[in-house]
C-alpha positions in Angstrom: 0.1 0.1 0.0 1.6 3.3 -1.2 1.8 6.1 1.3 -0.1 9.3 0.6 1.9 12.5 1.2 -0.2 15.3 2.7 1.3 18.8 2.3 2.0 20.5 5.5 1.4 24.3 5.9 4.3 25.4 7.9 3.6 29.3 7.4 1.0 31.6 6.0 1.8 34.7 4.2 -0.9 37.0 5.9 0.2 39.9 4.0 -0.7 38.3 0.7 -4.0 36.8 2.0 -4.9 40.0 3.9 -3.1 43.0 2.3 -5.1 45.4 4.4 -3.2 44.2 7.4 -0.7 47.0 6.1 -3.0 49.4 7.9 -2.1 47.7 11.2 1.4 48.3 10.4 0.8 52.0 9.9 -0.9 52.0 13.4 2.1 50.4 15.0 4.5 52.7 13.0 3.1 55.9 14.5 3.2 54.3 18.0 6.7 53.1 17.7 10.0 54.9 18.6 10.5 55.7 14.9 7.0 57.2 14.9 8.2 60.0 17.4 9.3 62.3 14.6 6.1 61.9 12.8 4.2 62.8 16.0 6.4 65.8 16.5 5.8 66.9 13.0 2.0 66.5 13.3 2.0 68.4 16.7 4.0 71.4 15.1 1.7 71.3 12.0 -1.5 71.4 14.0 -0.4 74.2 16.0 0.6 76.3 13.1 -2.6 75.6 11.3 -4.6 76.6 14.5 -2.3 79.7 14.8 -3.3 80.7 11.3 -6.9 80.1 11.8 -6.8 82.1 14.8 -5.2 85.1 13.0 -7.7 85.1 10.2 -10.5 84.8 12.6 -9.1 87.9 14.5 -8.9 89.7 11.2 -12.4 88.8 10.1 -14.1 89.7 13.3 -17.1 91.7 14.4 -17.3 94.6 16.7 -17.8 92.4 19.7 -14.5 90.5 19.0 -16.0 87.3 17.8 -15.0 85.9 14.3 -17.3 86.8 11.5 -17.2 83.2 10.4 -18.9 81.1 12.9 -16.7 78.0 12.5 -13.7 79.9 13.7 -15.3 80.5 17.1 -13.4 77.8 18.9 -10.1 79.4 17.8 -11.1 83.0 18.8 -9.5 83.2 22.1 -6.2 81.2 22.3 -4.8 79.1 19.6 -2.8 77.1 22.0 -5.7 76.1 24.1 -7.8 75.3 20.8 -5.1 73.0 19.7 -4.9 71.1 23.0 -8.5 71.2 24.5 -9.2 67.6 23.0 -7.2 66.1 25.7 -8.4 66.6 29.3 -6.3 66.8 32.5 -7.9 63.7 33.8 -8.1 60.3 32.0 -11.6 59.7 30.8 -11.3 56.1 31.5 -11.2 56.8 35.3 -14.0 59.2 35.7 -15.6 59.5 32.3 -14.5 63.1 32.0 -14.8 64.5 28.5 -12.9 67.4 27.1 -14.6 70.8 26.8 -13.9 70.8 23.0 -14.5 67.2 22.2 -14.4 67.1 18.4 -11.7 64.5 17.9 -12.8 61.1 19.2 -11.4 59.0 16.2 -8.3 60.6 14.6 -8.7 59.2 11.0 -12.1 60.6 9.9 -12.0 63.4 12.2 -8.6 64.7 11.1 -10.0 64.2 7.5 -13.0 66.4 8.3 -10.8 68.9 10.3 -8.4 69.4 7.3 -11.3 69.5 4.7 -13.4 72.0 6.7 -12.5 75.1 4.6 -13.7 73.1 1.5 -17.0 71.8 2.7 -17.9 74.9 4.7 -17.7 76.9 1.3 -20.7 74.7 0.1 -23.0 76.2 2.8 -23.8 79.6 1.1 -21.2 81.5 2.9 -21.2 85.4 2.4 -18.3 86.9 0.5 -16.5 87.7 3.8 -16.9 84.1 4.9 -15.8 82.8 1.5 -12.6 85.0 1.6 -12.0 83.9 5.2 -12.4 80.2 4.1 -10.2 80.7 1.1 -7.3 82.2 3.3 -7.8 79.5 6.0 -7.6 76.7 3.2 -4.5 78.3 1.6 -2.8 78.4 5.1 -3.7 74.8 6.0 -2.6 73.6 2.7 0.7 75.6 2.8 1.4 74.0 6.4 0.5 70.3 5.6 2.2 70.5 2.1 5.5 70.5 4.2 4.8 68.7 7.5 2.1 66.2 6.1 4.4 65.4 3.1 7.4 64.7 5.4 5.0 62.4 7.4 3.8 60.4 4.4 7.4 60.2 3.0 8.5 58.4 6.3 5.3 56.2 6.3 5.7 55.3 2.4 9.3 54.1 2.7 8.8 52.4 6.0 5.7 50.6 4.9 7.1 49.6 1.5 10.7 48.6 2.5 10.8 48.5 6.2 13.6 50.8 6.0 13.6 54.0 8.5 13.9 57.4 6.9 15.6 60.1 9.0 13.6 63.0 9.7 16.0 65.5 8.0 15.7 63.3 4.8 11.8 63.4 5.0 11.9 67.2 5.4 14.3 67.7 2.4 12.1 65.4 0.3 9.1 67.4 1.1 10.9 70.7 0.5 12.0 69.5 -3.0 8.4 68.5 -3.9 6.7 71.2 -2.0 5.0 72.9 -5.2 3.6 69.4 -6.2 2.1 68.8 -2.7 0.7 72.4 -2.6 -0.4 72.8 -6.1 -2.2 69.5 -6.8 -5.5 70.4 -4.9 -5.8 73.5 -6.7 -6.2 72.0 -10.3 -9.7 70.4 -9.6 -10.8 73.5 -7.6 -9.9 75.7 -10.5 -11.9 73.5 -12.6 -14.8 73.6 -10.3 -14.6 77.4 -10.3 -14.6 77.6 -14.2 -17.7 75.3 -14.3 -19.4 77.4 -11.5 -18.9 80.6 -13.3 -20.4 79.1 -16.6 -23.4 77.9 -14.5 -23.8 81.5 -13.0 -24.1 82.9 -16.5 -27.0 80.7 -17.4 -28.6 81.2 -13.9 -28.6 84.8 -14.3 -31.5 84.4 -16.8 -33.7 83.7 -13.8 -33.9 87.3 -12.9 -36.3 87.9 -15.8 -39.7 86.2 -16.8 -38.6 85.2 -20.1 -35.3 84.3 -18.9 -36.9 81.8 -16.6 -38.5 80.1 -19.7 -35.1 80.1 -21.6 -33.3 78.8 -18.5 -35.9 76.1 -18.2 -35.4 74.9 -21.7 -31.6 74.9 -21.1 -31.8 73.5 -17.6 -30.3 70.4 -18.8 -27.0 72.1 -19.2 -27.0 73.3 -15.5 -27.6 69.7 -14.5 -24.6 68.7 -16.7 -22.6 71.3 -14.9 -23.8 70.1 -11.6 -22.7 66.5 -12.7 -19.2 67.8 -13.5 -19.0 69.7 -10.1 -20.0 66.6 -8.2 -17.5 64.3 -9.9 -14.7 66.9 -9.3 -15.5 67.8 -5.7 -16.4 64.2 -4.7 -13.2 63.0 -6.2 -11.3 65.6 -4.5 -12.8 65.3 -1.0 -12.5 61.5 -0.9 -9.1 61.4 -2.9 -7.0 64.3 -1.5 -5.3 62.3 1.2 -4.0 59.9 -1.3 -2.3 62.9 -3.2 0.3 63.2 -0.4 0.7 59.4 -0.5 1.2 59.4 -4.3 4.0 61.9 -4.5 5.6 60.4 -1.3 5.6 57.0 -2.8 6.2 57.7 -6.6 8.3 61.0 -6.3 5.9 62.3 -9.1 4.4 65.5 -9.9 0.9 67.0 -9.1 -0.8 65.8 -12.3 0.2 62.2 -11.6 -0.9 62.5 -8.1 -4.4 63.9 -9.1 -4.9 61.3 -11.8 -4.2 58.4 -9.4 -6.1 59.8 -6.7 -9.3 60.2 -8.8 -8.8 56.9 -10.5 -8.5 54.9 -7.1 -11.5 56.5 -5.7 -13.8 55.9 -8.6 -12.4 52.4 -9.9 -12.5 50.7 -6.5 -14.8 52.7 -4.3 -15.9 49.7 -2.1 -12.3 48.6 -1.5 -11.6 52.3 -0.5 -14.7 52.4 1.8 -13.5 49.3 3.5 -9.9 50.4 4.1 -11.3 53.8 5.5 -13.5 51.8 7.9 -10.5 49.6 9.1 -8.5 52.6 9.5 -11.1 54.5 11.4 -11.5 51.5 13.7 -7.8 51.2 14.3 -7.8 55.0 14.8 -10.4 54.9 17.5 -8.5 52.1 19.4 -5.3 54.2 19.1 -6.7 57.5 20.2 -8.5 55.9 23.2 -5.1 54.6 24.4 -3.2 57.8 23.6 -5.7 60.3 25.0 -6.0 58.4 28.3 -2.1 57.9 28.3 -1.5 61.7 27.9 -4.1 62.6 30.3 -2.7 60.1 32.9 0.6 61.8 32.6 -0.8 65.1 33.5 -3.2 63.9 36.2 -0.5 61.9 38.1 1.9 64.8 37.9 -0.7 66.9 39.6 -1.5 64.1 41.8 2.1 63.5 43.1 2.7 67.5 43.6 -0.7 67.6 45.7 0.9 65.5 48.4 3.3 68.3 49.1 1.3 71.5 48.3 -2.1 70.3 49.0 -5.0 69.9 46.8 -6.2 73.5 47.1 -3.1 75.0 45.6 -2.9 72.2 42.8 -6.6 73.0 41.9 -5.8 76.6 41.6 -2.9 76.0 39.3 -4.8 73.3 37.4 -7.8 75.8 36.7 -5.3 78.6 35.7 -6.5 80.9 38.6 -4.5 83.9 39.4 -2.2 83.8 42.5 -1.1 86.5 44.8 2.1 87.3 42.9 3.1 88.1 39.5 5.9 85.6 39.6 3.5 82.9 40.8 1.1 83.7 37.8 4.2 83.4 35.4 4.8 80.0 37.0 1.4 78.8 36.5 1.6 80.0 32.9 4.7 77.9 32.3 3.2 74.9 34.0 0.1 75.1 31.6 2.7 75.4 28.7 4.2 72.1 29.6 1.0 70.3 30.0 -0.1 71.8 26.9 3.0 70.3 25.1 1.9 66.8 26.4 -1.6 67.4 25.0 -0.3 68.7 21.8 1.9 65.7 21.1 -1.2 63.5 21.6 -3.1 65.7 19.1 0.0 65.4 16.8 -0.4 61.7 17.0 -3.8 61.8 15.6 -2.7 63.8 12.6 0.4 61.6 12.1 -1.6 58.4 12.1 -4.2 60.0 9.5 -1.4 60.8 7.0 0.3 57.3 7.7 -2.9 55.3 7.2 -3.8 57.4 4.1 -0.4 56.3 2.6 -1.1 52.7 3.4 -4.6 53.0 1.7 -2.8 54.5 -1.3 -0.5 51.5 -1.5 -3.5 49.2 -1.1 -5.5 51.1 -3.9 -2.5 51.0 -6.2 -2.2 47.3 -5.8 -5.9 46.9 -6.6 -6.1 49.2 -9.7 -2.6 49.0 -11.2 -1.4 45.6 -9.9 1.6 47.2 -8.4 3.3 45.5 -5.5 3.1 47.4 -2.2 6.9 47.2 -1.9 7.6 49.4 -4.7 8.7 52.9 -3.6 10.8 55.8 -5.1 14.1 56.1 -3.4 16.0 59.3 -4.4 19.6 60.1 -4.0 19.3 61.7 -0.7 22.4 60.6 1.4 20.3 60.0 4.4 17.7 57.7 2.8 18.1 54.0 2.7 19.9 52.6 -0.5 19.5 49.2 -2.1 22.9 47.5 -1.5 22.6 45.3 -4.6 25.7 44.3 -6.7 26.3 46.1 -10.1 24.7 44.7 -13.2 27.3 44.3 -16.1 27.2 42.7 -19.7 28.9 39.7 -20.6 30.9 39.1 -23.9 27.7 38.5 -25.8 26.1 41.7 -24.6 23.6 39.8 -22.1 23.2 41.7 -18.7 24.4 39.7 -15.7 25.0 40.3 -12.0 28.7 40.9 -11.3 29.8 38.3 -8.7 32.0 39.2 -5.6 31.7 42.8 -6.3 30.9 45.5 -3.7 27.5 46.9 -3.9 27.1 50.2 -6.0 26.7 52.3 -2.9 30.0 51.1 -1.5 32.0 51.6 -4.8 34.8 54.2 -4.5 35.5 56.8 -7.0 38.3 56.1 -9.6 41.7 57.3 -8.3 41.2 56.4 -4.6 
């Protein structure tokens, strides 16, 4: 009787069976030691963005000092507090305490909504003053994240694709070299939407006259076509703009390539895209639950330890920001609040760093689905601080066929002639 050989499964390539597990890697990347630089970049960028929004809210303000644009009201008083109030002084898991400006409970979709706010707020029939303020806020946000967000996605792209660590300085230099592509890409579809809107204005102007209403009614299908074009442009931009950063950081390409890929990946694989966003949001909620409570625990335990020496009354006064009897004491309270704010700002920076890291992972997944490109393919430039492929050089034999040169040092280790 012959023996039957049964194959034994010794290992499973989970990355091939479940490619979306790269989102878990993006989650782990931001929480790792290597992700600390990404968190710092996110913290700096979110404060700069908030500072700009506070500035424009102060310029476009009413006589009472409130911003003329209502959505800038949370940023009217102090940009530092507006950037950090999503993290409380007490861990929510202990007492169920929620922050006073609780707008960020899940960093992926909430960061998406926060960064897109100037775009979608413009669709709510703003006045000319509101529209001008929204435009300036959008320009400022884009200018900030085209540098800091670009550096975050560059680190994430190389790390997720190759497993190699990119130094912070190299990521910032890459963002600087491609800054115009990052900054300019979203404005091409917005310019197209503006042109279509102006053309629709010309036809809608006929509605001011009785006979014009009849003419407009006969030509209303043209307005509907314009509405269709606007919908395709704005929906594609709203859902696809996070992948613009991932495209340029992964491919090292220009604004046109980033736009074409982001629109194609949104419209050609929408169900995959929605699934990846849902997974990223679920992981983001879990991560934010941990990070928010961890940062609040640092602040709470610091106050708790100090209260054993000073008493709870003085600590409560300092924690609530109440004035003391001396100017030096008030200065000390301000400095204490600055340091606690730094802890909170790093927690907020984690949320934005995770958003851009997960968006890069989603780009790699969508590229794999649409273009059948492996997720380990990434553009590596000639920056001295970025990882190089230590592969032996390829030469040609006597017949002209390419072959790998054996026992030769890698190309990155070859010395110039004369040394």
